C-alpha positions in Angstrom: 16.0 2.2 -6.5 13.4 4.1 -4.4 14.1 7.3 -6.5 13.8 5.2 -9.7 10.3 3.9 -8.6 9.0 7.5 -7.6 10.4 9.2 -10.8 9.5 6.3 -13.2 5.9 6.4 -11.8 6.0 10.2 -12.6 7.2 9.8 -16.1 4.9 6.9 -16.9 1.6 8.5 -15.5 2.6 11.8 -17.2 3.2 10.0 -20.6 -0.1 7.9 -20.2 -2.0 11.4 -19.6 -0.4 13.1 -22.5 -1.0 10.1 -24.8 -4.8 9.9 -23.9 -5.2 13.8 -24.4 -3.6 13.4 -28.1 -6.6 11.3 -29.0 -8.8 14.3 -28.7 -12.0 12.7 -27.4 -13.9 13.9 -24.3 -13.6 10.6 -22.6 -9.8 10.2 -23.1 -9.2 13.8 -22.4 -10.9 13.5 -18.9 -9.0 10.4 -18.1 -5.9 12.1 -19.5 -6.3 15.0 -17.2 -6.5 12.8 -14.1 -3.3 11.0 -15.0 -1.4 14.3 -15.5 -2.8 15.7 -12.2 -1.6 12.5 -10.4 2.0 12.9 -12.1 2.2 16.5 -10.8 1.2 15.3 -7.3 3.7 12.5 -7.5 6.5 15.1 -8.4 5.7 17.2 -5.5 5.7 14.0 -3.2 9.0 13.1 -4.5 10.5 16.5 -3.6 8.7 16.4 -0.1 10.1 13.0 0.9 13.6 13.4 -0.4 15.1 13.4 3.2 13.4 10.1 4.0 14.5 8.1 0.9 18.0 7.1 2.3 16.5 5.6 5.5 13.9 3.8 3.4 16.4 2.3 1.2 18.4 1.1 4.3 15.5 -0.5 5.8 14.3 -2.0 2.4 17.7 -3.7 1.9 18.0 -5.0 5.5 14.5 -6.4 5.4 15.0 -8.3 2.4 18.1 -10.1 3.7 16.3 -13.1 5.2 14.6 -13.8 1.9 17.8 -15.5 0.6 17.5 -18.1 3.3 14.1 -19.3 1.9 14.3 -20.1 -1.8 10.7 -20.9 -2.1 9.3 -17.7 -0.5 8.2 -16.1 -3.8 6.0 -19.2 -4.5 2.8 -18.0 -2.7 3.1 -14.7 -4.6 3.3 -16.7 -8.0 0.2 -18.8 -7.0 -1.9 -15.8 -6.2 -0.8 -14.0 -9.2 -1.9 -17.1 -11.3 -5.3 -17.1 -9.2 -5.7 -13.4 -9.8 -5.2 -13.8 -13.6 -7.7 -16.5 -13.7 -10.2 -14.5 -11.6 -9.8 -11.2 -13.6 -10.2 -13.0 -16.8 -13.7 -14.2 -15.5 -14.3 -10.6 -14.1 -13.9 -9.1 -17.5 -16.5 -11.5 -18.8 -18.8 -10.3 -16.1 -18.2 -6.6 -16.9 -19.1 -7.5 -20.5 -22.2 -9.0 -19.4 -23.1 -6.4 -17.0 -23.7 -4.0 -20.1 -26.9 -6.0 -20.6 -28.3 -5.2 -17.0 -30.8 -2.6 -16.2 -28.4 -0.4 -14.5 -25.0 -1.2 -15.8 -23.1 1.7 -14.1 -24.2 0.4 -10.7 -23.3 -3.3 -11.6 -20.0 -2.3 -12.8 -19.2 -0.2 -9.8 -20.0 -3.2 -7.6 -17.8 -5.5 -9.9 -15.0 -3.1 -9.5 -15.2 -2.9 -5.7 -15.4 -6.7 -5.4 -12.4 -7.3 -7.6 -10.5 -4.7 -5.5 -11.5 -6.6 -2.2 -10.7 -9.8 -3.8 -7.3 -9.0 -4.9 -6.5 -7.4 -1.7 -7.3 -10.6 0.2 -4.9 -12.4 -2.1 -2.3 -9.8 -1.5 -2.9 -10.4 2.3 -2.6 -14.0 2.0 0.8 -13.6 0.6 1.5 -11.0 3.2 0.5 -13.4 6.2 2.5 -16.2 4.6 5.7 -14.1 4.2 5.1 -12.6 7.6 5.1 -15.8 9.5 8.0 -17.2 7.8 10.2 -14.0 8.5 8.7 -13.3 12.0 9.6 -16.9 13.2 13.0 -16.6 11.7 13.7 -13.3 13.6 12.1 -14.1 16.9 13.0 -18.0 17.1 15.5 -18.6 14.6 13.3 -21.1 12.9 13.3 -22.3 9.2 9.6 -22.5 8.6 8.2 -24.5 5.9 6.6 -22.0 3.3 4.0 -24.4 2.1 2.7 -25.0 5.6 2.5 -21.2 6.2 0.6 -20.7 3.1 -2.0 -23.2 3.9 -2.4 -21.7 7.4 -2.7 -18.2 5.6 -5.6 -19.8 3.4 -7.4 -21.5 6.4 -6.7 -20.3 10.0 -5.8 -16.7 9.1 -8.2 -16.0 6.2 -10.8 -14.4 8.2 -8.5 -11.9 9.3 -7.1 -11.3 5.8 -10.7 -10.8 4.7 -11.5 -8.3 7.5 -8.3 -6.5 7.1 -8.7 -6.3 3.5 -12.1 -4.6 3.9 -11.1 -2.0 6.6 -7.5 -1.2 6.4 -7.4 0.5 2.9 -10.5 2.6 3.9 -9.0 3.4 7.3 -5.7 4.5 5.8 -7.2 6.6 3.0 -9.5 8.6 5.5 -6.5 8.9 8.0 -4.5 10.6 4.9 -7.5 12.7 4.0 -7.8 14.0 7.7 -4.1 14.8 7.8 -4.3 16.5 4.5 -7.1 18.8 5.7 -4.7 19.8 8.6 -2.3 21.3 5.9 -4.7 24.0 5.2 -3.9 27.4 6.7 -6.8 30.0 7.3 -8.7 31.9 9.7 -11.7 29.7 9.9 -11.3 28.2 13.4 -14.5 26.2 13.1 -13.2 24.4 10.0 -9.7 23.6 11.4 -11.4 22.5 14.8 -13.4 19.9 12.6 -10.3 18.8 10.9 -8.5 18.4 14.2 -11.4 16.4 15.5 -11.7 14.2 12.3 -7.8 13.6 12.6 -8.0 12.6 16.3 -11.0 10.1 15.4 -9.0 8.6 12.7 -5.8 8.3 14.9 -8.0 6.4 17.5 -9.6 4.2 14.8 -6.1 3.4 13.3 -5.0 1.8 16.6 -7.9 -0.8 16.2 -7.1 -1.4 12.5 -3.8 -1.1 10.7 -1.7 -2.9 8.2 1.0 -3.6 10.8 -1.2 -6.1 12.5 -0.8 -8.9 9.8 2.8 -9.7 11.4 1.1 -10.6 14.7 -1.8 -12.3 13.0 0.7 -14.6 11.2 2.9 -15.3 14.1 0.6 -15.7 17.0 -2.9 -16.3 15.2 -4.4 -13.3 16.9 -7.6 -11.5 15.8 -7.4 -8.5 13.5 -8.4 -5.9 16.1 -6.2 -7.3 19.0 -3.2 -7.6 16.7 -3.5 -4.1 15.8 -3.8 -2.9 19.3 -0.9 -4.9 20.4 1.4 -4.0 17.5 0.8 -0.3 18.0 1.4 -0.5 21.7 4.8 -2.1 20.9 5.7 0.9 18.7 4.8 3.3 21.5 6.6 1.4 24.0 9.7 1.5 22.0 9.1 5.2 21.0 9.0 4.1 17.2 5.9 5.9 16.2 7.7 8.6 14.4 9.6 6.2 12.4 6.7 3.9 11.4 4.4 6.7 10.9 6.9 8.2 8.2 7.6 4.9 6.6 7.5 5.0 2.8 7.0 1.3 2.1 3.2 1.6 1.5 3.8 4.6 -0.7 6.4 2.8 -2.6 4.2 -0.2 -3.3 1.4 1.9 -4.3 3.4 4.1 -6.6 4.9 0.7 -8.2 1.3 -0.4 -8.9 0.5 2.9 -10.4 3.6 2.9 -12.7 2.6 -0.6 -14.0 -1.0 0.4 -14.5 0.4 3.5 -16.6 2.5 1.3 -18.6 -0.5 -0.9 -19.4 -2.5 2.2 -20.4 0.2 3.4 -22.9 0.3 -0.1 -24.5 -3.5 -0.8 -24.4 -4.5 2.7 -25.5 -2.2 2.9 -28.3 -3.7 -0.5 -29.7 -7.3 0.3 -28.8 -7.1 3.8 -30.6 -6.3 2.0 -33.9 -8.7 -1.0 -33.6 -11.6 0.2 -31.5 -11.2 3.9 -30.9 -14.7 4.6 -29.3 -13.6 2.2 -26.4 -10.2 3.8 -25.9 -11.1 5.5 -22.5 -13.0 2.4 -21.0 -10.3 0.0 -22.0 -7.5 2.1 -20.8 -9.2 2.4 -17.4 -9.7 -1.4 -17.1 -6.1 -2.0 -18.2 -4.8 0.4 -15.5 -6.9 -1.2 -12.8 -5.9 -4.8 -13.6 -2.2 -3.7 -14.0 -2.3 -1.9 -10.7 -3.9 -4.8 -8.8 -1.6 -7.4 -10.1 1.5 -5.4 -9.3 0.2 -4.8 -5.8 0.0 -8.6 -5.3 3.5 -9.1 -6.4 4.6 -6.2 -4.1 3.3 -8.2 -1.0 6.6 -9.9 -0.3 8.7 -6.9 0.1 5.8 -5.0 2.0 5.6 -7.9 4.4 9.4 -8.1 4.9 9.5 -4.5 6.0 6.6 -4.8 8.3 8.3 -7.9 10.0 11.5 -5.8 10.3 9.8 -3.0 12.4 7.5 -5.1 14.4 9.9 -7.8 15.2 12.4 -5.0 16.3 9.8 -3.6 18.4 9.1 -6.8 20.0 12.9 -7.6 20.8 15.3 -4.7 20.1 18.2 -6.6 21.5 17.9 -9.4 18.9 21.2 -10.2 17.2 19.7 -10.2 13.9 19.0 -6.5 14.1 21.7 -3.8 13.4 21.6 -0.2 14.6 19.8 1.3 11.7 16.5 1.9 13.8 18.3 2.6 16.9 20.5 5.2 15.4 17.6 6.8 13.7 15.7 7.1 16.9 18.6 8.8 18.6 18.9 11.2 15.7 15.3 12.2 15.9 15.4 12.7 19.8 18.4 14.8 19.5 17.1 16.9 16.6 19.9 15.9 14.2 17.4 14.3 11.7 14.2 15.7 10.2 11.6 12.9 10.1 9.4 14.9 7.9 6.1 13.4 9.3 2.8 13.2 7.6 1.2 16.7 8.3 -0.3 17.3 11.8 -2.7 19.7 13.4 -1.5 23.5 13.0 0.2 24.7 16.1 -2.3 27.2 17.2 -4.8 24.3 17.9 -2.4 22.5 20.1 -1.7 25.5 22.4 
């Protein structure tokens, strides 16, 4: 399943890029090249993480086991998808109206950012709901009421969801960029020293704001920063940082959204090129953006389940509901029998 998502994203994004280039318009050519470049990067990523796919699949299957005990656990995702659809319908009308403003590009950029933040809040509301239900099941053996947890996420935990939706994507994106800079090899020690400094700064910031915090926010009602600190401290105590640091769940959810968006581009671009050809590139981008965001909301449930599996294990490794999957993985890493393939670190010559 993991391989299917990765390679399906590769083929769909590549197909969308080739289709847009076939229209032979400057705008569609530019967008098509971006899709093809992403497809190439996606293919390289698939080869790089091949050793991690098996463990990711095991954790995903194990983390989704409790879902069968809560038949209505999918409802919050359905409600948020419905709300997201209605909000995006109004948002499209706002984009059309923005064309009559004095500075349409700036207004549209502001609208795009606001929609991205709003849908991220919706996704995290589902995340908090599922996290509370699954966490209380793991730690206390409780059969929580999904409706009550959903109301709690929309009231008591909404502030943390809004704050996390604003900072977590930015922190994680900057952390990836800082790590990517440390992949470069060369003789310019000043440049690599700066990259090393940026990475250390992002690692420190990551302790105070990360996506793992939603589990403790949902379970204990902690603030976003406090939950981030406590959750990362649990990972360090159980020596789980190499495992969670190389977890692929976020990447899989992201690629699923890109795959859905690419399918939307293929369908919409083919129709628009026939009916409204001058707007093919613009409408394709909007279709991709909406398809991506809607899929991200839908993927909140498996993402939350995996997060709960890791965080609850770190809090109580002896819980009878957990098997030896993580424990055996840790032992293999410590003994050098398994290659973790972590995200790139600082070159060795700067750590001596």
